[in-house]
N, CA and C of each residue as an Amber inpcrd file, in Angstrom:
protein
   735
 -12.9750000  20.6310000   5.4240000 -12.0400000  21.6140000   4.9390000
 -12.2800000  21.6120000   3.5300000 -12.3120000  22.8200000   2.8680000
 -12.3680000  22.9130000   1.3990000 -11.0930000  23.1420000   0.9280000
 -11.0990000  22.8280000  -0.4720000  -9.7030000  23.0550000  -1.2640000
  -9.1010000  24.2770000  -1.0470000  -9.9420000  25.4360000  -0.9700000
  -9.6570000  26.6730000  -1.1130000  -8.8500000  27.0180000   0.4300000
  -9.0110000  26.1410000   1.3320000  -8.4910000  26.2940000   2.5830000
  -7.1090000  25.7070000   2.9410000  -6.7070000  24.9210000   1.9150000
  -5.4870000  23.9740000   2.0000000  -4.3960000  24.6890000   1.2120000
  -3.2570000  24.7500000   2.0800000  -2.0020000  25.2140000   1.3270000
  -1.1850000  24.0120000   1.4110000  -0.8040000  23.5300000   0.0920000
  -0.0020000  22.3080000  -0.0040000   1.5940000  22.7260000   0.3250000
   2.2490000  21.8300000   0.7970000   3.6720000  22.0810000   1.2350000
   4.4080000  21.9500000  -0.1950000   5.1310000  23.1110000  -0.6790000
   5.9680000  23.0600000  -1.8190000   7.1080000  22.2080000  -1.6900000
   7.6360000  21.7120000  -2.8900000   8.6990000  20.8220000  -3.0550000
   9.8310000  21.1580000  -2.2250000  10.3260000  22.4620000  -2.2980000
  11.6310000  22.8540000  -1.5150000  11.3850000  22.7200000  -0.0300000
  10.3000000  23.0550000   0.5340000  10.0220000  22.8480000   1.9800000
  10.0100000  21.4140000   2.2800000   9.5570000  20.5520000   1.4220000
   9.4420000  19.0330000   1.6730000  10.8560000  18.6330000   1.7670000
  11.7660000  18.9720000   0.9210000  13.0950000  18.6410000   0.7730000
  13.8800000  18.9580000   1.9530000  13.6090000  20.3270000   2.4220000
  14.1630000  20.6210000   3.7700000  13.7900000  19.7730000   4.8920000
  12.4810000  19.5080000   5.0400000  12.0930000  18.6990000   5.9370000
  12.7070000  17.2770000   5.9500000  12.9740000  16.7480000   4.7860000
  13.3730000  15.4600000   4.4650000  14.9600000  15.4590000   4.9010000
  15.6930000  16.5940000   4.7450000  17.2400000  16.5700000   4.9860000
  17.2000000  16.6760000   6.5790000  16.2410000  17.4250000   7.2560000
  16.2910000  17.5080000   8.7260000  15.9800000  16.0750000   9.2050000
  14.9230000  15.4610000   8.6970000  14.7390000  14.1730000   9.1780000
  15.9410000  13.1000000   8.9970000  16.6090000  13.3600000   8.0520000
  17.9460000  12.5000000   7.7070000  18.7860000  12.6620000   8.6410000
  18.9330000  13.8760000   9.2070000  20.0100000  14.2880000  10.0420000
  19.7810000  13.8230000  11.3920000  18.4500000  14.0180000  11.7450000
  17.9670000  13.3340000  13.0680000  17.9460000  11.7420000  12.9490000
  17.8730000  11.1790000  12.0440000  17.7690000   9.7220000  11.9560000
  19.2890000   9.0930000  12.0220000  20.2020000  10.0360000  11.4160000
  21.6270000   9.5580000  11.4740000  22.2610000   9.7520000  12.8980000
  21.6840000  11.0440000  13.4670000  22.1120000  11.1050000  14.8250000
  21.5160000   9.8340000  15.8720000  20.3170000   9.6010000  15.7480000
  19.9100000   8.4720000  16.4070000  20.5840000   7.2520000  16.2400000
  20.9530000   6.9430000  14.8530000  21.6790000   5.8100000  14.5370000
  23.1020000   5.5810000  15.1890000  23.5110000   6.8210000  15.5200000
  24.9060000   7.0170000  16.0530000  24.8420000   6.8900000  17.5790000
  24.0540000   7.5010000  18.3060000  23.8620000   7.8240000  19.5830000
  23.1430000   6.5720000  20.2580000  21.9820000   6.1580000  19.6200000
  21.2090000   4.9970000  20.3210000  22.1260000   3.6640000  20.5180000
  22.6570000   3.2250000  19.4550000  23.4740000   2.0850000  19.8070000
  24.4880000   2.1320000  20.7900000  25.1740000   3.1240000  20.8080000
  26.1910000   3.5020000  21.9220000  25.5310000   3.4420000  23.1490000
  24.3800000   4.0400000  23.4940000  23.6240000   3.8780000  24.8210000
  23.2150000   2.4850000  24.9890000  22.7740000   1.7940000  24.0000000
  22.2070000   0.3610000  24.2790000  23.4240000  -0.4910000  24.4760000
  24.5090000  -0.4900000  23.9380000  25.7760000  -1.2170000  24.2020000
  26.2750000  -0.9840000  25.7350000  26.1390000   0.1720000  26.0500000
  26.5420000   0.7480000  27.3280000  25.7450000   0.0860000  28.3720000
  24.3810000  -0.0650000  28.1470000  23.3440000  -0.4950000  29.1580000
  23.2640000  -1.9240000  29.0670000  23.3100000  -2.6260000  27.7730000
  23.1550000  -4.1530000  27.6890000  24.3930000  -4.4550000  26.8640000
  25.5220000  -4.7700000  27.5530000  26.8010000  -5.2090000  26.8050000
  26.6480000  -6.5000000  26.3030000  25.9740000  -7.4870000  27.0560000
  25.8240000  -8.8050000  26.6710000  24.8170000  -9.0410000  25.6710000
  23.9300000  -8.2870000  25.6580000  22.8000000  -8.2840000  24.6090000
  22.7680000  -7.2160000  23.5430000  23.8790000  -6.8840000  23.2400000
  24.0820000  -5.7890000  22.2190000  23.5970000  -5.9280000  21.0010000
  23.7230000  -7.2810000  20.4260000  23.2260000  -7.6230000  19.0940000
  21.8890000  -7.5380000  18.9080000  21.0840000  -8.2290000  19.9190000
  19.7230000  -8.2780000  19.7870000  19.0810000  -6.7910000  20.2120000
  19.7690000  -6.1160000  21.0460000  19.3270000  -4.6950000  21.3180000
  19.4500000  -3.7870000  20.1550000  20.5950000  -4.0520000  19.3160000
  20.6890000  -3.1190000  18.0560000  19.5950000  -3.5120000  17.0100000
  19.3970000  -4.8000000  16.9260000  18.2560000  -5.1200000  15.9350000
  16.9600000  -4.6420000  16.2790000  16.7370000  -4.4640000  17.5790000
  15.4790000  -3.8670000  18.1230000  15.3210000  -2.4240000  17.7750000
  16.5590000  -1.8790000  18.0360000  16.7550000  -0.4800000  17.9340000
  16.5220000  -0.0270000  16.5020000  17.0830000  -0.8400000  15.4460000
  16.9780000  -0.5570000  13.9840000  15.4190000  -0.8370000  13.6280000
  14.8350000  -1.6720000  14.1570000  13.4540000  -2.0420000  13.8430000
  12.6660000  -0.9220000  14.3890000  12.9790000  -0.3880000  15.5700000
  12.2680000   0.7440000  16.1900000  12.3840000   1.9990000  15.3010000
  13.5660000   2.2960000  14.8940000  13.7790000   3.4930000  13.9960000
  13.2620000   3.3050000  12.6640000  13.0220000   2.1700000  12.1540000
  12.2640000   1.8960000  10.7970000  11.0330000   2.4560000  11.0870000
  10.2590000   2.1370000  12.2500000   8.8100000   2.3220000  12.4070000
   8.8040000   3.7880000  12.8440000   9.8610000   4.5390000  13.2950000
   9.7610000   5.9580000  13.8980000   8.9200000   6.7630000  12.9990000
   9.1760000   6.9450000  11.7550000   8.3390000   7.9200000  10.9620000
   7.0110000   7.4630000  10.6050000   6.6240000   6.1760000  10.4060000
   5.2980000   5.7830000  10.2280000   4.4350000   6.0200000  11.5530000
   4.9930000   5.7200000  12.8460000   4.5270000   5.9520000  13.9970000
   4.1210000   7.6600000  14.2430000   5.1640000   8.4470000  13.9170000
   5.0030000   9.9330000  13.9370000   3.8950000  10.2540000  12.8940000
   3.8320000   9.8460000  11.7870000   2.9050000  10.1960000  10.6670000
   1.4740000   9.8180000  11.3540000   1.3550000   8.5720000  11.9040000
   0.0010000   8.0480000  12.2500000  -0.4240000   8.6710000  13.5680000
   0.4100000   9.0900000  14.3560000  -0.1680000   9.6710000  15.7610000
  -0.0050000  11.2000000  15.8250000   1.0950000  11.5730000  15.4370000
   1.4370000  13.0680000  15.3500000   0.9530000  13.7970000  14.0850000
   0.9330000  13.1190000  13.0480000   0.5940000  13.7910000  11.9420000
   1.7820000  14.3890000  10.9630000   2.9890000  14.2440000  11.5900000
   4.1400000  14.7970000  10.9430000   5.4520000  14.1700000  11.4560000
   6.5550000  14.2240000  10.7760000   7.8180000  13.8150000  11.2580000
   8.3890000  15.0220000  12.1140000   9.5170000  14.6870000  12.7580000
  10.1380000  15.7200000  13.5490000  10.4980000  17.0480000  12.4820000
  11.1510000  16.6250000  11.3430000  11.6460000  17.6940000  10.3920000
  10.3250000  18.4530000   9.8650000   9.4030000  17.6760000   9.5840000
   7.9980000  18.3500000   9.0420000   7.4220000  19.3060000  10.2300000
   7.4690000  18.8860000  11.4370000   6.8500000  19.6990000  12.3080000
   7.6830000  20.8170000  12.5780000   9.0970000  20.8720000  12.3880000
   9.8320000  22.0010000  12.6110000   9.7790000  23.1290000  11.5060000
   9.1780000  22.5640000  10.3520000   8.9720000  23.4360000   9.2210000
   7.4360000  23.7090000   8.8860000   6.5400000  23.2380000   9.9620000
   5.1900000  23.7600000   9.8850000   4.6930000  22.7800000   8.6560000
   4.8430000  21.5900000   8.5590000   4.1880000  20.6850000   7.5850000
   3.5170000  19.6270000   8.3630000   2.3130000  19.0970000   7.7960000
   1.6470000  17.8610000   8.3620000   1.1440000  17.0210000   7.1830000
   1.0360000  15.8330000   7.5300000   0.5220000  14.7760000   6.6560000
  -1.0120000  14.3760000   7.0320000  -1.9230000  14.5050000   6.1230000
  -3.1600000  13.9940000   6.3720000  -3.7200000  13.0260000   5.3640000
  -4.9170000  12.4460000   5.6890000  -5.4440000  11.6380000   4.6200000
  -6.2160000  12.5130000   3.6260000  -6.4710000  11.8000000   2.4210000
  -7.1080000  12.5940000   1.3780000  -8.5610000  13.0800000   1.7300000
  -9.1530000  12.4430000   2.7940000 -10.4330000  12.8230000   3.1500000
 -10.3400000  14.2080000   3.9800000  -9.0210000  14.4460000   4.3930000
  -8.6590000  15.9260000   4.9180000  -9.1330000  16.1530000   6.3800000
  -9.6760000  15.1470000   7.0640000 -10.0340000  15.1460000   8.3030000
  -9.3670000  14.0850000   9.4200000  -8.7090000  13.0600000   8.8400000
  -8.1080000  12.0960000   9.4810000  -6.6590000  11.7990000   9.0800000
  -5.8760000  11.3250000  10.1100000  -4.3970000  11.0200000   9.9560000
  -4.4840000   9.7090000   9.1370000  -3.1510000   9.4990000   8.5550000
  -2.8320000   8.2440000   7.8470000  -2.9100000   7.0700000   8.7250000
  -3.5840000   5.9750000   8.3080000  -3.5630000   4.7310000   9.1410000
  -2.1330000   4.0860000   9.4170000  -1.8380000   3.4600000  10.3130000
  -0.5160000   2.8530000  10.5400000  -0.0070000   2.0790000   9.3950000
  -0.8860000   1.1540000   9.0070000  -0.3770000   0.2690000   7.7480000
   0.0380000   1.0710000   6.6010000  -0.8210000   2.0040000   6.2150000
  -0.5040000   2.9780000   5.0400000   0.6220000   3.7510000   5.3480000
   0.8040000   4.0560000   6.5440000   2.0700000   4.8850000   6.9540000
   3.3120000   4.0440000   6.7340000   3.2290000   2.8070000   6.9550000
   4.3760000   1.8750000   6.8230000   4.6440000   1.7970000   5.3430000
   3.6120000   1.4450000   4.5780000   3.7360000   1.4870000   3.0460000
   4.1650000   2.5770000   2.3510000   3.7690000   3.6840000   3.0010000
   4.1240000   5.0440000   2.5320000   5.6940000   5.2040000   2.7450000
   6.1720000   4.7860000   3.9310000   7.7180000   4.9400000   4.1880000
   8.4850000   4.1240000   3.4110000   7.9640000   2.9840000   3.1360000
   8.6770000   1.9510000   2.2960000   8.9440000   2.4480000   0.9410000
   7.6700000   2.8420000   0.3310000   7.7380000   3.5190000  -0.9250000
   8.7270000   4.7580000  -1.0990000   8.7050000   5.4420000   0.0280000
   9.4120000   6.7190000   0.0060000  10.8400000   6.4170000  -0.1060000
  11.3410000   5.5260000   0.7250000  12.7120000   5.0370000   1.0210000
  13.1940000   4.3820000  -0.4250000  12.2930000   3.4740000  -0.8490000
  12.5350000   2.6270000  -2.0800000  12.6870000   3.4660000  -3.3600000
  11.8480000   4.2720000  -3.6260000  11.8730000   5.2350000  -4.9750000
  12.6310000   6.6200000  -4.7810000  12.9070000   6.8400000  -3.5260000
  13.7270000   8.1160000  -3.3240000  13.1900000   9.3210000  -4.1220000
  14.1570000   9.9760000  -4.6470000  13.8240000  11.3320000  -5.5070000
  12.8690000  11.0930000  -6.6120000  12.7200000  10.1470000  -7.1740000
  11.7240000   9.5900000  -8.1910000  10.3720000   9.9400000  -7.7690000
  10.0440000   9.3660000  -6.4230000   8.8500000   9.4830000  -5.7090000
   8.6310000  10.9990000  -5.4160000   9.4460000  11.8590000  -4.9290000
   9.3670000  13.1710000  -4.5830000   9.1390000  14.0280000  -5.7990000
   9.7190000  13.8970000  -6.9250000   9.7260000  14.7060000  -8.1280000
   8.2770000  14.4300000  -8.6620000   7.5660000  13.4460000  -8.3530000
   6.1900000  13.1850000  -8.9530000   5.3510000  14.5620000  -8.4230000
   5.6560000  15.1730000  -7.4660000   5.0540000  16.2580000  -6.9910000
   4.7650000  17.2400000  -8.0500000   5.7710000  17.2070000  -9.1010000
   5.6790000  18.4010000 -10.1430000   4.4090000  17.9280000 -11.0330000
   4.1210000  16.7890000 -11.1440000   3.1000000  16.1960000 -12.0710000
   1.7820000  16.0280000 -11.5370000   1.6130000  16.0590000 -10.2610000
   0.3720000  15.8900000  -9.5280000  -0.3760000  17.0980000  -9.2050000
  -1.5460000  17.0900000  -9.5790000  -2.4640000  18.3570000  -9.3770000
  -2.3240000  18.7760000  -7.8090000  -2.3480000  17.9240000  -6.8860000
  -2.4320000  18.1840000  -5.4680000  -0.9230000  18.1140000  -4.9090000
   0.1580000  18.3240000  -5.8290000   1.4860000  18.0720000  -5.2020000
   1.7540000  16.8360000  -4.3440000   1.2660000  15.8030000  -4.7420000
   1.5010000  14.4080000  -4.1130000   2.8030000  13.7540000  -4.8110000
   3.5410000  13.1990000  -3.9780000   4.6380000  12.3020000  -4.2880000
   3.9530000  10.9030000  -4.5190000   4.6180000  10.0200000  -5.1540000
   4.2110000   8.7390000  -5.3280000   3.8470000   7.9740000  -4.0230000
   4.6910000   8.2030000  -3.0920000   4.3250000   7.4960000  -1.7120000
   3.1140000   8.1690000  -1.1380000   2.7760000   9.4150000  -1.4670000
   1.4220000  10.0940000  -0.9750000   0.3160000   9.3140000  -1.7680000
   0.4060000   9.1380000  -2.9990000  -0.5970000   8.4790000  -3.8670000
  -0.9260000   7.0560000  -3.2780000   0.2740000   6.3750000  -2.9720000
  -0.0580000   5.0180000  -2.4020000  -0.6350000   4.9880000  -1.0320000
  -0.5480000   5.9380000  -0.0880000  -1.0460000   5.9560000   1.1290000
  -2.3070000   6.8130000   1.1470000  -2.4040000   7.6090000  -0.0090000
  -3.8280000   8.4220000  -0.1070000  -3.5240000   9.5020000   1.0070000
  -2.4710000  10.1030000   0.9800000  -2.1400000  11.3160000   1.8030000
  -1.8390000  12.6370000   1.0960000  -2.1320000  13.5360000   1.7780000
  -1.7730000  15.0500000   1.3220000  -0.7690000  15.5870000   2.1350000
   0.2610000  16.4160000   1.7890000   1.1740000  16.9630000   2.6410000
   0.9810000  18.4740000   2.3870000   0.5510000  18.9830000   3.5670000
   0.0990000  20.3840000   3.5780000   0.6350000  21.2640000   4.7400000
   0.6730000  22.5340000   4.6540000   1.0520000  23.4010000   5.7450000
   0.2710000  23.1620000   7.0620000   0.8910000  23.0980000   8.0800000
   0.2160000  23.0530000   9.4600000  -0.9530000  23.9200000   9.6020000
  -2.1340000  23.3730000   9.7770000  -3.3020000  24.3570000   9.9960000
  -3.2280000  25.0290000  11.3330000  -2.6010000  24.2360000  12.3030000
  -2.5160000  25.0480000  13.5420000  -1.6410000  26.2130000  13.5190000
  -0.5570000  25.9230000  12.7910000   0.4280000  27.1890000  12.6450000
  -0.1520000  28.2140000  11.8830000  -1.0090000  27.7890000  10.6810000
  -1.6610000  29.0760000   9.9620000  -2.5740000  29.6860000  10.8220000
  -3.3460000  29.0840000  11.7010000  -4.1340000  29.8060000  12.5590000
  -3.5000000  30.7230000  13.6120000  -2.2030000  30.3750000  14.0750000
  -1.5160000  31.1150000  14.8400000  -0.6780000  32.2260000  14.0420000
  -0.5080000  31.9650000  12.8120000   0.1560000  32.9170000  12.0410000
  -0.2760000  32.9200000  10.6830000  -1.4070000  33.6610000  10.3910000
  -2.0470000  33.6560000   8.9810000  -1.1180000  33.9440000   7.9450000
   0.0330000  34.6640000   8.1840000   1.0230000  35.0230000   7.1480000
   1.7670000  33.7300000   6.5910000   1.7790000  32.7660000   7.5670000
   2.4810000  31.5540000   7.2170000   1.8730000  30.7350000   5.9860000
   0.5690000  30.9900000   5.6920000  -0.1890000  30.3890000   4.5290000
   0.5130000  30.7920000   3.2700000   1.2320000  31.8860000   3.2610000
   1.7910000  32.4510000   1.8970000   2.9140000  31.6580000   1.3760000
   3.4140000  30.7890000   2.3040000   4.5620000  29.9190000   1.8650000
   4.1120000  28.5800000   1.0280000   2.7480000  28.4130000   1.1880000
   2.2000000  27.2090000   0.5230000   1.7000000  27.4000000  -0.7200000
   1.2970000  26.2970000  -1.4710000   0.6970000  26.4880000  -2.8130000
  -0.6840000  25.8400000  -3.1320000  -1.3510000  26.2580000  -3.9240000
  -2.5200000  25.7230000  -4.2290000  -2.4770000  24.5660000  -5.1540000
  -3.6860000  24.0050000  -5.6000000  -3.7490000  22.9340000  -6.5170000
  -3.2170000  23.6270000  -7.9570000  -2.4460000  22.5490000  -8.5360000
  -1.9320000  23.0730000  -9.9190000  -3.1100000  22.9510000 -11.0040000
  -3.2380000  24.1730000 -11.4460000  -4.3550000  24.3520000 -12.6040000
  -3.9530000  25.2470000 -13.6880000  -4.3670000  24.7670000 -14.8220000
  -4.0370000  25.6300000 -16.0880000  -5.3010000  25.4010000 -17.0230000
  -6.1140000  26.5290000 -16.9060000  -7.3600000  26.4220000 -17.7510000
  -7.1490000  26.5790000 -19.0810000  -5.9320000  27.0820000 -19.6670000
  -5.7690000  27.4480000 -21.1260000  -5.0710000  26.0730000 -21.9110000
  -4.7160000  25.0530000 -21.0200000  -4.2380000  23.9380000 -21.8010000
  -5.0120000  22.5720000 -21.1490000  -4.8540000  21.6230000 -21.8510000
  -5.1380000  20.2220000 -21.4850000  -3.9430000  19.5260000 -21.3900000
  -3.6010000  18.7590000 -20.2800000  -2.3350000  18.0480000 -20.1880000
  -2.7050000  16.5580000 -20.3900000  -1.6780000  15.7350000 -20.7840000
  -1.8240000  14.2620000 -20.6660000  -1.8070000  13.9220000 -19.2590000
  -2.2150000  12.6720000 -18.8530000  -2.3750000  12.4180000 -17.5950000
  -0.9040000  12.4200000 -16.7930000  -0.9690000  12.5930000 -15.4430000
   0.2340000  12.7820000 -14.6690000   1.0910000  11.5880000 -14.9240000
   0.5470000  10.1730000 -14.9180000   1.4790000   9.2040000 -15.2120000
   2.1230000   9.0410000 -16.5570000   1.3720000   9.5340000 -17.4530000
   1.9510000   9.5540000 -18.7560000   3.0070000  10.5620000 -18.9310000
   3.0280000  11.6530000 -18.4510000   3.9730000  12.6720000 -18.4420000
   5.2470000  12.2730000 -17.6000000   4.9610000  11.5050000 -16.4610000
   5.9180000  11.0280000 -15.6040000   6.8420000   9.8900000 -16.3310000
   6.1510000   9.1160000 -17.0710000   6.9520000   8.0500000 -17.7430000
   7.7070000   8.6940000 -19.1050000   7.1140000   9.7140000 -19.4960000
   7.7530000  10.4330000 -20.6000000   9.0320000  11.1280000 -19.9640000
   8.9960000  11.4950000 -18.9250000  10.2100000  12.1000000 -18.0350000
  11.1840000  11.0780000 -17.9580000  10.8070000   9.7940000 -17.4210000
  11.7270000   8.8880000 -17.2340000  12.5200000   8.4220000 -18.6190000
  11.6880000   8.3300000 -19.6710000  12.3120000   8.0250000 -20.8310000
  13.3470000   8.9110000 -21.3550000  12.8050000  10.2770000 -21.3400000
  13.7990000  11.3270000 -21.7840000  14.9390000  11.4450000 -21.0060000
  14.6630000  11.2970000 -19.5580000  15.8510000  11.3700000 -18.5420000
  16.8600000  10.2940000 -18.7720000  16.3930000   8.9780000 -19.1190000
  17.3410000   7.8810000 -19.2470000  18.1880000   8.1990000 -20.5030000
  17.3050000   8.5410000 -21.6620000  17.9910000   8.7720000 -22.9310000
  19.0690000   9.8610000 -22.7900000  18.7360000  11.1960000 -22.3320000
  19.6710000  12.2570000 -22.1030000  20.8380000  11.7570000 -21.1770000
  20.6110000  10.9880000 -20.1580000  21.5890000  10.5290000 -19.2250000
  22.6100000   9.4780000 -19.9220000  22.2040000   8.6840000 -20.8930000
  22.8820000   7.8220000 -21.5820000  23.8440000   8.5030000 -22.4130000
  23.2620000   9.7540000 -23.1010000  24.1080000  10.5300000 -24.0260000
  25.2380000  11.2100000 -23.2730000  24.6190000  11.8050000 -22.2040000
  25.7770000  12.4610000 -21.2850000  26.5950000  11.7660000 -20.7540000
  26.3640000  10.4160000 -20.3330000  27.4800000   9.4750000 -19.7060000
  28.3310000   9.0500000 -20.7300000  27.9810000   8.9620000 -22.0050000
  28.8860000   8.7200000 -23.1400000  29.8440000   9.7740000 -23.4140000
  29.4430000  10.9190000 -23.4220000  30.1950000  12.2120000 -23.6130000
  31.2420000  12.3680000 -22.4350000  30.6900000  11.9410000 -21.1780000
  31.5810000  12.1760000 -20.0270000  32.7650000  11.0840000 -20.0960000
  32.2240000   9.9250000 -20.5160000  33.3870000   8.6710000 -20.6620000
  34.4660000   9.2940000 -21.6110000  33.9250000   9.7670000 -22.7770000
  35.0590000  10.3190000 -23.8280000  35.8430000  11.2320000 -23.1330000
  35.2680000  12.1990000 -22.5450000  36.3420000  13.2970000 -21.8270000
  37.0190000  12.6210000 -20.7620000  36.7480000  11.6800000 -20.1220000
  37.4050000  10.9340000 -19.1550000  38.7020000  10.2760000 -19.7800000
  38.3770000   9.6270000 -20.8340000  39.4280000   8.9210000 -21.6840000
  40.5210000   9.9400000 -22.1050000  39.9940000  11.2710000 -22.5330000
  40.9790000  12.2900000 -23.0870000  41.8560000  12.6730000 -21.8590000
  41.1200000  13.0350000 -20.6720000  41.7360000  13.4980000 -19.5310000
  42.7470000  12.4960000 -19.0140000  42.4610000  11.2090000 -18.9050000
  43.3840000  10.1410000 -18.4220000  44.5360000   9.9870000 -19.3770000
  44.1630000  10.0520000 -20.5920000  45.5180000   9.9980000 -21.4990000
  46.3380000  11.2130000 -21.4310000  45.8680000  12.3810000 -20.8540000
  46.5690000  13.4900000 -20.7520000  47.1120000  13.4400000 -19.3920000
  46.9500000  12.5860000 -18.4520000  47.1500000  12.4340000 -16.9580000
  46.7000000  13.5690000 -16.2710000  45.5440000  14.1600000 -16.6830000
  45.0760000  15.2720000 -15.8660000  44.2240000  14.7840000 -14.7350000
  43.6620000  13.4670000 -14.7780000  42.9630000  12.8930000 -13.5190000
  43.9210000  12.2190000 -12.6870000  45.2180000  12.2650000 -13.0850000
  46.1530000  11.6400000 -12.1170000  46.2260000  12.2270000 -10.7200000
  45.8610000  13.7410000 -10.7120000  46.0260000  14.4910000  -9.6110000
  44.6950000  14.5740000  -8.8880000  44.7140000  14.3440000  -7.5450000
  43.5980000  14.1280000  -6.7220000  42.5490000  15.2820000  -6.7150000
  43.0360000  16.4280000  -6.7820000  42.1490000  17.5580000  -6.9060000
  41.4520000  17.6320000  -8.1010000  41.9560000  17.2640000  -9.1880000
  41.3140000  17.3090000 -10.4400000  40.0930000  16.1040000 -10.4840000
  40.3910000  15.0810000  -9.8690000  39.4060000  13.8500000  -9.6960000
  38.2100000  14.3880000  -8.9560000  38.3420000  15.1710000  -7.8400000
  37.2620000  15.5750000  -6.9920000  36.4050000  16.5650000  -7.7650000
  37.1930000  17.4490000  -8.4750000  36.4030000  18.5390000  -9.3090000
  35.6130000  17.9010000 -10.2990000  36.3690000  16.9290000 -10.9000000
  35.5990000  16.1010000 -11.9510000  34.3210000  15.4550000 -11.6740000
  34.3450000  14.8540000 -10.4410000  33.1680000  14.1440000  -9.7270000
  31.9790000  15.0370000  -9.4090000  32.5320000  16.1460000  -8.8520000
  31.4170000  17.3150000  -8.4660000  30.6720000  17.7250000  -9.6380000
  31.4660000  18.1590000 -10.7030000  30.9450000  18.5150000 -11.9890000
  30.0000000  17.5510000 -12.7120000  30.5280000  16.2810000 -12.6540000
  29.6030000  15.0660000 -13.0800000  28.3080000  15.0720000 -12.4430000
  28.3610000  15.1730000 -11.0190000  27.1370000  15.0190000 -10.3020000
  26.0870000  16.0750000 -10.4940000  26.7130000  17.4590000 -10.7030000
  25.9520000  18.5050000 -11.0520000  25.1300000  18.3430000 -12.2680000
  25.8760000  17.9180000 -13.2360000  25.3540000  17.6280000 -14.7310000
  24.1900000  16.5760000 -14.6000000  24.3780000  15.6300000 -13.9420000
  23.3880000  14.4480000 -13.6930000  22.1250000  15.0280000 -12.9290000
  22.2690000  15.8630000 -11.8450000  21.3160000  16.2480000 -11.1650000
  20.3870000  17.4860000 -12.1020000  21.0750000  18.1220000 -12.9300000
  20.6330000  19.1180000 -13.6430000  19.8000000  18.4510000 -14.8410000
  20.3580000  17.4710000 -15.3550000  19.3590000  16.6090000 -16.3730000
  18.1140000  16.0850000 -15.7140000  18.2630000  15.4610000 -14.4760000
  17.0270000  15.0420000 -13.7760000  16.0080000  16.0530000 -13.5210000
  16.5910000  17.2880000 -13.1540000  15.6110000  18.3410000 -12.6640000
  14.9610000  19.0700000 -13.8830000  15.7410000  19.2550000 -15.0040000
  15.2660000  19.9710000 -16.1100000  14.3910000  19.0810000 -16.9720000
  14.4610000  17.7330000 -17.0790000  13.6760000  16.8230000 -17.8670000
  12.3560000  16.7290000 -17.1270000  12.5090000  16.7430000 -15.7150000
  11.2630000  16.3590000 -15.0020000  10.2020000  17.7640000 -15.0080000
  11.0460000  18.9990000 -15.0610000  10.2580000  20.1550000 -15.0910000
   9.4020000  20.2070000 -16.5780000  10.3680000  20.0840000 -17.5380000
   9.8200000  19.9120000 -19.0100000   8.7030000  19.1840000 -19.1400000
   8.8000000  17.8190000 -18.6240000   7.6310000  16.7810000 -18.7070000
   6.4430000  17.1760000 -17.9500000   6.6990000  17.7130000 -16.7410000
   5.3820000  18.1070000 -16.1120000   4.6740000  19.4200000 -16.6630000
   5.4760000  20.0970000 -17.2840000   4.7550000  21.1970000 -17.9390000
   4.2000000  20.9180000 -19.3360000   4.3730000  19.5970000 -19.8860000
   3.8490000  19.1600000 -21.0280000   4.6100000  19.7910000 -22.1840000
   5.9980000  19.7230000 -21.9810000   6.7940000  20.4820000 -23.0730000
   7.6990000  19.3370000 -23.7990000   7.6740000  18.1520000 -23.3900000
   8.5160000  17.1540000 -24.0940000   7.6160000  16.3310000 -25.0430000
   8.2650000  15.9150000 -26.1940000   7.7900000  15.1610000 -27.0960000
   7.0990000  13.7590000 -26.4590000   5.9030000  13.4030000 -26.8680000
   5.2820000  12.3270000 -26.3150000   4.2130000  12.5470000 -25.2090000
   4.3540000  13.8740000 -24.7060000   3.3710000  14.2040000 -23.6750000
   3.2180000  15.7750000 -23.6800000   2.8830000  16.2560000 -24.8530000
   2.7970000  17.6420000 -25.0570000   1.3940000  18.1290000 -24.5170000
   1.3460000  19.2860000 -24.0220000   0.0370000  19.9180000 -23.7830000
  -0.6050000  20.3250000 -25.0340000  -1.7920000  20.6590000 -24.8770000
  -2.6460000  21.1100000 -26.0880000  -3.5120000  22.2560000 -25.5300000
  -3.6580000  23.4400000 -26.3890000  -4.3590000  24.5060000 -26.2610000
  -5.9400000  24.1290000 -26.0650000  -6.7100000  24.6800000 -25.1860000
  -8.1200000  24.3240000 -25.1840000  -8.7770000  24.9070000 -26.3870000
  -8.4370000  26.1180000 -26.9450000  -9.0460000  26.5770000 -27.8710000
  -9.0030000  25.7420000 -29.3610000  -7.7790000  25.3550000 -29.4690000
  -7.2660000  24.3780000 -30.5930000  -8.1980000  23.1620000 -30.5110000
  -8.2530000  22.5000000 -29.3070000  -9.0710000  21.3920000 -29.0920000
 -10.4480000  21.5970000 -29.4920000 -11.0340000  22.8170000 -29.0220000
 -12.4640000  23.0600000 -29.3110000 -12.7360000  23.3250000 -30.6950000
 -11.9890000  23.8380000 -31.5140000 -12.0360000  24.1050000 -32.9770000
 -12.0520000  22.7910000 -33.7720000 -10.8880000  21.9320000 -33.1660000
 -10.9840000  20.6180000 -33.7620000 -12.1430000  19.7860000 -33.5960000
 -12.6950000  19.9300000 -32.5470000 -13.9320000  19.0360000 -32.2060000
 -15.1160000  19.5410000 -33.0140000 -15.2890000  20.8940000 -33.1750000
 -16.3270000  21.3640000 -34.0490000 -16.0370000  20.8550000 -35.5840000
 -14.9010000  20.9260000 -36.0080000 -14.6240000  20.3660000 -37.4420000
 -14.9440000  19.0060000 -37.5460000
């Protein structure tokens, strides 16, 4: 398979697949223990431990043998090895899942920095997340929802890791400043008894979460585009002229 034949799964589609997988996992977490306790009332503790262990291995097993999780399959996404012909081995699938759960959104946002739209857990397991090739064969128009490799011939960017660590630095810095301002606002509101009412507390928490998420997303986008100090992109023409001088 050539790179031109690949349509990588974009970030929004992967997020949707992840949310669907989370709903499925939570459903199993509620339903399966109830069934186990009903069938094995005397061995419920050990059966529950076995169930949790099985659920932990569910995603790695699906990735290894089916090439996608249930959520990914529903949205037409598959996981392949970087050699583009094989599925991810089981051990790497387990490591991939551990990294995915441990790093969370920081792993997924790395897609913005990666040329092949790989999250950190994809790099660890040497995997690519692409649109289902079978679904594209059945419906060629489905390929339009995918994306190509990230290329910009007019600029030279710092490495993906450099831009990612610059993102973390600026995110932490802006987050500290924003948290300080929010704490000041909190003190003012508490002194005015505005946060004494439950409805104001809920609205305040929602606004705070939106602010933190916006900071996370904006700094990640700016860093990935080479627009933050410490990892700025450079124009190819400027570099060529400097090299001649």
